[in-house]
N, C-alpha and C positions, 0 to 999 in steps of 0.2 A: 332505095327507101320506098316503102309502099305509099300510095297516094293518101290513104286514110291516116297513116302515121304522120306524114308531112302536114296534112290539113290540121290535124289535132295540135301539132306543135305550133303552127302559125296562129291557130285560134287561141291557144293559151297565151302566146306572146302578145296578140292583139288585146286580149282581155287584161293582161298584166299592165300593159301601157295605158289602156283606156281607164282602168280603175285606179291606177297609181300615178298618173302622169304628173300631177302637181308635186307629189312627194319625190318622184324620180328627178324632175327638173330642179327642184329646190335643193335636193341633196347633192346633185352634181354641180350646182352653180359654183361653189368655191373651188373644188379641185380643177374644174375645167378652166376657170379664170387663171388659176395658178399655172395651168398648162399652156394656155394660149397667150398670156400677157407676160412680157419680160419682167415687169415689176413683181409679178407673182413668184417668178423663179428667184428673184433677188431676195424676197422675203423668206423663201425656203432656205436659201444659202445662209441667211443670217442666223439660222438655228445652230450652225456649226462655227459661228464666230468665237474664237477662243478668248479666254481671259475675262469674260463677263459672267452674267447669270442666265444666259440663254438656255443652258442645259435644263433649267427648271421647266422650261416650256415643253420639253420632250415628253415627260410623263403626262403633262396637262393635255398635250395633243392626243396622246393615246386615249386618255379618259374622254376627251370630247368626241373623237371619232367613234368610240364605243357607244357613247350616249346617242350619237346620231344614228348608229345602226339600230340601237334599241328603240329609238323613237319611231323608226320605220317598221320594225319587226314585232315588238312585244304586243300582246293582246291588250287593248285599252280597257282594262277592267273598270277603271273609274268612270268610263263613259256609260257603263251599264247602270251604275248607281245614279248618275245624273238623269239618264233616260227614265228610270223607274220613278225617281223623285218628281220630275216635271210632269209626267203623264199619269202618275198614280196607279200604274198597272201592277196587279199582284201576280207575279210570276217568279218562279225560282230563278235566281240569278245564274246559277250554274247551267241551266238549260240554254240561256242566251249565250253564255260563255262557250258552250260546246259548239253552237252554230258559228260563232266568231272564229274559233280555232280552225274549223273546216274551211271557212272563207279565207282566212289569212294564209292557210297552208295550200290553198288552191284546189280544194277538193269539193267545192259546192257546185251542184248542178246549175248550169246556166251562167256561172261565173268562174269557170275553171281557168286557173292561171298558174304560172310558175310560182313556187314558194318565194315569198318576199325577201327571204334571207339573202338571195343572190343580189338583189338590188340594194338591200340594206348595206351590204359590204362593198358595193361598187365604188362609192366615193372614196373610201379608204384605200382601195386598190389603186385608183387613179392617183391619189396623193402619193402613194408609195412609188409609183412610176415617175411622177414629176420630181420627187425628191432625188431619186437615183439619177435621172437624166440631168437635173440641175447641178448635182455634185460632180458628175462626170460627163460634161457636155461633149467632150471629144471621144467618148467611148460609149456610144449608145447601146452596144451589146450587153453592157452590165445591167441596164434597166430592163432590157428585154429578157435576159436570163433570170432576173429576180421574179418577174411576172410569170414566166413559164414555170419556174419552181413552185410558185404560189398556186398556180392552176393545178399542177401535178399533185400537190398535197390535198387540195380540195377534192379532186377526183378520187384520190386514195381514201379520203374520209367517206365519200359517197359510196365507194365500192365496199368498204368495211361494213357499212350499214345495210347494203343490199345482200351481202353474203350472210350476215347475221345481224338481225335488226338492231340489236344493241351489243356492241363489243363488250367483252368481259370486263375490261378496265373501267368503262363508263358505267356499266351495270353495278359493279362493285361500289363505285363512288356513290351512286344513287342509294343503294341499299344501306350503306354505312351511315348515311345522313338522314334517312327517313324511316327505317324500320326500327323504331324504338318503342312501339306500343303506345303511341300518343295520338292525340287528335290530329286531323289533317292540318289545322291551322298551326299547331305547334311544330309539326314536321316541316311544313313549308317555311316557317320562320327560321328554323334551324338550318334548313338547306340554303335559303337566301343569304343568311348571315355568313355561313361557311364560304359560299361562293364570293361574297363581297369581300371577306377578309383575304381570300386568295388573290383577288383582283387588286386590292389595295397593296398587298405585299409585293405584287409584281411591279406596281407603280413606284413603290418605295425603292425597290431594287434598281429600277431604271434611273430614278433620281440620284441614288447613291453612286451608281456608275457614272452618271453625268458629272457629279461633283469630283469624282476621281480623275476623269479625263478632261476637265473643263479647260485646260490649257493646251490641249492637243486637238487640232482640227481633224486629223484622221480619226482619232478616237470618238469625237462627237459625230462625225459622219457615220461611222459604223454603228453608233448607238441610235441615231435617228432612223437609219434604214433597218437595222436589226430589231430594235424595239417595236417599230411599227409592223414589221413583217411577222414577228411572233404574235403581236396583238391581233392582226387580221386573222391569222390561222386559229388562234385560241377563241376569238370571237365567233368565227364560223363554226368551229367545233362545238362550242356551247349551244349555238342556235340549232344545229343539227341534232345534238343530244337532247335538247329540250323538246323538240318537235317529235322525237321518237320515244322518249321516256316519260317526261312530265305528263303528257296528255293521256297516258295509259291509266294513270290514277287521277281521275277528273277533279276530285276534291282538292288533292294536293296541288294539282296543276293550276287550279283557279287561284288559290291563295299565293302560289309562287308568282303568278303574273301580277296579282294585286300588289304584293310587296315590292316587286321590281318596279311596277308603275309608280308607286308612292315614293320609292327610293329615288327614282329618276327625277320625279317632279321636285322633290326636296333638294336634290343636288343642283338642278337647273335654277331653281329660284334662289338658292344660296349664292350661286355664281353670278346670277343676274344682279342681285343686291350688291355683291362685292364689286362687280364691274361698274355699276352705277355710282357707288360711293367713291370708287377709285377715280372715275372720270370727273365727278363733280367736286370732290373734296380732296382728292389725292390721298385718301385714307382707305385702308391701312397701307396702301402702296400705290404709286402712280400707275394708271392704266397702261402706260407705255411699257411697263414691265412685261405685260402679257403679249404674246405673239399675235399679230393680226389674224392669223389662221385660227388660233384658238378662239378669239373673240367672234369671228364670223361663224364658226361651226357651232358655238354655244348659242348664238342668237338664232341661227337657222334651226337648230334642234328644238329650241323653245317654240318657234313657229310651228314646226311639224307636230310636236307634241300636242299643242293646243288645237291645231287644225284637226288632228286625228280624233281627239277626245270630244271636241265641241261640234264637229261637222261630219267628217267621214264616218266615224263609228256610229253616230246618231242615225244617219241614213241607213247604214248597214243593219243596225239593230232593228230599225223600223221595218226594213225589207224582210229580215228573218222572222220577225214576229208576225207580220201580215201573211207570210207564206204558210205559217202553221196555225193561224187563228183567223180563219175566214169569217167566223161569226162576229167578230168584234175587232176589225182592223183599226190601226192607229189613224186618227183623224188627219185629213188632208192638210189642215192648217199647220200641223207640226213640221211636216216636210217643207212646207212653204216658209215657215219661220227659220228653219235651218239654212235653206238656200239664201234667204234674205240676209242672215247673219254672215254667210260666206261672201256674198256679193258686197255687203257693207264693208267688210274688212278689206277686200280687194280695192274698193273705191277709196277708202282712207289711205291705203298704202300707196296707191298710184296717183291719186288726184287730190289728196288733202293730207298734209303732214301733221295735222292737229296743232302743231306749233306754228304760230304766225310768223316766226323768224324776223321780228322787227330788230332794227339795228341797235347795237349796244350804245346806251346813252346814260348820262349821270346828271341828276339834279344838283345845281350849284347855287350858292348865294349870289344875289344880284351884283355884288361888288366884284365877284370873280367870273362873271359872265361876259363873254365876248360877243361883239356884233360883227357880222360879215362886212358891213359897209365901212368898218374902220381899216380894212386892208388897203394898203396903197396900190396904185397902179404899178405894173411891171417896170415901166421906164422911170417913174419917180423913185422906186426902191433902188433901181440900178444906179441912178445918179448918186444917191447917198452911199451905196456900196462902193462905187468908184472913188468918191471923195475920201472915204475912210482908208483907202489904200494908196492914194496919190503920194503920200509922204515916203512910202517905201518903194515906189516904182522908179524905174530907170528910164530907158528909152521906150520900152514896150511893157504894157500891162497885159499879161495873159489872163484871159477870163475863160475858165473851164466850164463847159456845159456837159454834164454826164448823163448818159442813158444806160439803163439796165434792162437786159432781156429776161423774160420769164423762164422758168425751168425748175420749179420745186426747190428742194433743199440744195441741189447742185447749183442753181443760180444764186441762191443766198450766199453760199460759201465762196463762190467764185467772185461775186461782187465785192464782198468784204475783203477778200485777199487782194484783189486788184487795186482797190482804193488804198489799202495800207501799203501796198508795194509802190504805187505812184507817190504816195506821201514820203516814202523812204528815199526816193531818188533825189529829192531836194528838200532837206529839212534842217534849217538852222534857226537860231534864236530869232532872227529877223525875217525869215522867209520860209514859208511852208506851202506845199502844194494845196493842202486842205484850206488854207486861208484864201486861195484864189479860185476855189470851186464856187461858182455862183449858183448853179442849180443842179438838182438831181431829179431825173424823171425815170421812174421805174415801173415795172409791170410784174405782177405775180411774185415768184420766189425772190427775185432781186429786190423787191420792196422790203422783204423781211431783212435781207442782208444790209440794205441801206439804213433801215431803222437801227440795227445793231451798231453800224458804223457811226451814225449820228448820236446814238446814246453814249458811245465812247467820248465823243467830242463834248457833249453836254455835261458829262460827269468827270471830264478831264482825266480820262484813263490814259496813262502814258503808253506810248507805242513801244512794244517789245517784240521784235521779230520772232524770237524763240517761243513766244506765247501764242502766236497766231493759230497754229495747228491745234494745240491742246484746247484753246478756247472754242474753236470751230467744232471740234469733236464733242465738247461738252454741250454746245448749243444745238448742233444739227445732226450729230451721230446718235440720234434718238429716234424712238418709234413714235411718230406723230400720226400713224395710220389707225391704230387701235381705237383711239377715242373717236375718230371720224367714222369708222365702220360701226362702232357701237351706237353712236349718235344717230346715224341714218336709219338703222334698223330698229332701235328701241329707245335709246336715251332721249332723243329730241321729242318723241311722242310723249314719253313720261313727263318730261319737263313742261311740255305744252299743257297736258292735263293738270299737272300740279299748279301751273300758273293760273289756269282758268278757275280751278276749285278755290285756291287760296285767295285769288283776286275777288271772287264773288263773296267769300266769307269775310274777308278783312279789308276789302276795298283797296287792294294794291294792284289792280289790273293795269294801271298806268305804267308800272314798271315793265321794262322789256322782258320777254320770256327768254330764259337762257336756252342755248342750243349748242351744237358741236362747234360752231364758230367761236362762241364765247369761251368754251373750255380749251380750244386750240390757242386762243389768245393768252390764256393763263399759262399754258404749257410753254409757249415761246418766252414769256416773261420769266418763268421759273428757270428755263434753260440759261437765259442771260444772267440771272441772279446767281446761279451756281457758278457760272464762268467768271463772275466779277466779285470775288469775295472782299475786295478792298472797298467796296461801297455797300452801305446797308440797304435793306429792302425798301425803306421809305424813300430814299433818294432815287432808286431805280423806278419805283412806282410813280414817283412824281413826274418822271419823263414819259413813261409808257402809258400811264393811266390818266395823265393830265390832258387837258383839251389840246386838240391838234395845233392850235395857234400859240399855246402857252409858251413854248420855248423861244418864240420870236419876239415876245413882248418884253421890253425893258422893265425890270422891277423898280418901283419907286415908292418909298414910304410905306412899304408893306403891302401894296396893292398894285394891280396893273392899271396904268394910265392908258386909256384907249379912246382918244379923241379923234374923230374922223378927219379933222383939219390939221392934225399933227402926226405926220407919218414918221417923224423921227423916233416916236415911241417904239417903232419896230427896230430891233437890233439887227446888225449886219454881220455878226460874228459867224453865224452858221449858214450853210447853203439852204436855198429854198428847196423844199422837199415836195415835189409834185407826184402825187400818188394816183396812178391811172387805174381806172376800173371800167366796167361796161354795164350798160343798162339792158336788162333782159327784154323789157317790153318794146323798146325802140331800137335796140341794137346800136345806140350811140355811145361814144366815148364819154365817160364821166371822169372828172378830175377833182381831187381834193387839192386846192391851191392856197398857199399862204398869202398870195397877192390877189388883186381883183382879176379873176380869170377872163371876164368879158373884155378887158382892156387889150387882150392880145390873142385870145384863143376862141375856136369854135366849139370847144368841148363844153359839156354840161357842168355847171359850177355846183358840185356836190356839197361843199361846205356852205355855200350861200343858201342852197335849198334846205339844208338841215337847220340852219339858224332861223330861216324864215318860218319854219313850221314847229320849231322846238325852242321857243324863247324861254330862258331860264334853265336850259340844259346845256351840257357840254358833250362833245363827242370825243372819246379818248383817242389818242394817236394810234394805239394798238388796234382799235376797231377799224380805223381808216386803212391801216396796213392790211388787215384781214380782208377787207373788201376787194383789194387788188389781187389777192391770191385765193379767192373763193372759187376754186376749180370744182366743177361738178363731177361726181356727187360727193367728193371728199369733203367739201364744204357746202353749206346751205346758201341759198340766195337770201340776203338780208334786205328787208324792205326799208327804203328811205322815203319819208314823206315828200311828195312833190316831184320825185324822180322815178321811183319804181324799185324793182328788185335789182340789186347790184351783184355782178358776177365777175369772175376772173378777168382782169384787163386784157389778157391775151385773146379773149374772144373777139375783141375789136382789133387790136394790134399788139403783137407780143414782143416788140423790141424796145418800147419806151421812146423811140425817136420821133413819133408823131408830135408829141408835146414839145420835145426839145427843138424840133425844127421851127415850130411857131415862136418859141422863145428867141431862137437865133435870128430869124428873119425880122422880128420886131426890134430887137436890140441893134442889129446891123443898120437898119433904116434910121433908128434913133441916133446912133453914133454919127452917121453920115450927115444927118440934119444938124447936129450940134456944131459942126465945122470947128471942132476943137482938136488941134493936132498935137497937143502936149498933155498927156503922153499918147503914143500910138496904142490903140486898143486892138488886141488880137484875140479873136474867139477861137478856142480849141474845143472841138466837139469829140468826145471820147465815147465810143459805143462799147460797153462791156457786155460781151456776148459769150454764152457758154456752149454754143454750137458753132460749127464751121459754116459761116454764112456765105463764104466765097467758093465753096466747093463746086466743081463742075457738075452740072446736072446730067444724070444718066438718061439715056433714051428710054422712054416709058413704053413698055411692051403692052400688047393688047391684053385686056382682061374682060371676061364676060360680064355683061351688065347684071347687077343684083342690088337688092335693097341695102346690103352691107356696104357695097361700093359707094352707093349714094350717100350714106351716113358718113363714110370716111371722107368723101369729098367735102361734105359740109364742114367738117372740122379742119380739113387742110386749108380751106379758104382763108380763115382769119389767122390761124397759127402759122401757115406757110406763106400764102400769097400776100396778105396785107403786111405781114412782117417784112418780107423781102422788099416790097415796094417802098415802105417807109424807110427802111434801113438804107437802101441804095439811093433814095431821094436825098437823105441826109448827107451822104457822102458827095452827091452831085452838087448840092446847093452851096456847100462851103467852098468859097474861092479865096485866093490870096488877098491879103495876108493871112486870112483865116485858114483853118485846116480841120479836117475830120478824119479819124482813123479808128479801127477797131482794136479792142483788147480782148482777143478771142481764145477760149479754151480749145486746145488742139488735140485733146485726148478724149476718147469716149468714156463717159461716166454715166451710170444709170440715172434716169429721170425719176425721182422718187421723193417721198417725204420720210423715208426710212434709210437714210444714207449710211453706208458702212464706213467705219474708220479708215479702211484701206482706200476708199474712194477719195477721202479728204487728203490722204497722203499723196495720191496720184495727182490731184489738182495742185498741191503745193510744189511737187516736182516740176509740173508743167509751168508754174508761175514764173520762175526765173528764166526758163527757156523762152517763153513768150515775151518776158520783160526785156530781153536783149533787143528785140526788134522794136519794142515800144520806146526804148531809150532814144533811138535815133529821131523819132518824131517828137519826143518830149523836149529834146534840146533845141 
């Protein structure tokens, strides 16, 4: 290769990256995440889950990737109208359009680059590779062969245009749609309409094929790969065609780009409204119906579209205009204003979420308001709890202290299954395991599972072993990721702006601003409601949306009696539910505790701080549950007055045993000080974990130092180091007659909030095998 040719290629590559870096990086974000992160591959595999409605997402994905390519490639005609309107320059629109065509096709002197169509199609190509490698992880040659075939077809198309600028079949298509003796606007409209109808028909065919093979995993896999393969080729063929045919008739080409631009904007805004209403109201369908990939691609397409129209194209048009009109260049202030707009957006995106993310709270009547100082001490409550069980005790009173490890929906399902399994080991009219569970301390996903388990107790849902798996699938074999992704990219900002505007207009700014955390809470309640048809919505809402303390207070004469000197008003029927969170600003452990936390723990008393700063408000139980599983960036940090922003409890310690150990040590000392030998009290600490905590550590090999390694270590410290220390310390501290043992999931299951039904079946099969070893400890 000649030196000049190599230099030209490298120069064009440099200009392409320099001028399109933001678009390239943002476009590649989703497919690269799918490629590098295991959860991303699990999301792809879910597209071929038979028996549901996942097939609908296949044509939606094709449409979204097509839109992403158009957002990168199409000439932003609307930007010209904005530029002329703001600056008031009288210049023929099509002259500016001609300059943009040359610039976007890489033919402008000083900005020579590769045609953007290559980079516009790249995200789709990567997704196709990820899909093929995810469906066939043991046969990587399939994914490689698909990409090689795709490259061969692209090269073939390029060769056809080099041999003859416009192949006969494409030229005939253009002539049949535009040579009708009409004005350019009409010709362009006819052409765009025809191409849109063809594209929609293709999507309809893919959807109908999906409905036909919806119960066949192999059929769905073939449709995902085949549909996207055809889509990539057709999309590239159209872009190549348009760059060689449309531009030859400048007037028609201008209106074609304008109509495509308008059509893309209308589609994106329609989808954005649909996703926002689906997230906020569940109408016309739950946002979980849409694949997280579709949601991410649509949000990024909207970002790219707006960035191109409002920033990049404005600067390019200014550069083109100034290059041809030296006598009256565009004022310097306009370019400064555009750069300010761009930096302002970046600042808001990375440093200010617009939404204040204050914690979910509800104003209540004074008669239904609780005070934190009415909570009894741990030992006082324990004495009443023991007294209530003395009549049914024999020689030994077992007191179960439960800990739950974090781990997304996997942890939630495993905790719920484990608790129900333990309850089934000894369940008679006079004695149940559940009646002897004194405390439950959970982190992250297990907090959700514990909430569902306690809801069953509160609502008196009879235990049916055959119903466990179907109920878990109804609650957790759901897509909880789409609402989170939509919230972090667009939804939370929209809700924040709406809160500020309506707050100033109607004086409602004291109400908390809704965000993705709030809608995630609604989704979990809805999942439980659907899984529990024997109870009406009001009863279920009473538990989840009622104050965190409400289920512990004995109801009397239609109101809660909450006198600080009368601890008996606290019922002892249900376990104490300790919800562990962490505080962003201080890194401390925060705990929502139904008893006085300071009486036994060094953790920050989150309920006490809430009541101290929010008199007359209640904090719903489901909001507390959410603070324990606020994993970044799936959830937002919710701000609690007096404490700070709350984050996933696993950031401090991920096994839940830190709080359980404090409970155990306090109660053990208390029992020994009582000098009461009738009955013998034995504490049994059960650590429900969804990973193998006792696995032998492998020798860690050398890895070169890097920023990524540093960030990885920062996450390993709390989720690995602190968790292991606290878990092992719990096992070490429990001495005879007390005992501590794990209830551990021994099969690998993906860590996700989009659990597949097959994963729940895997956990249920592991449950009884693990349970056999647990029985020996239990007896």
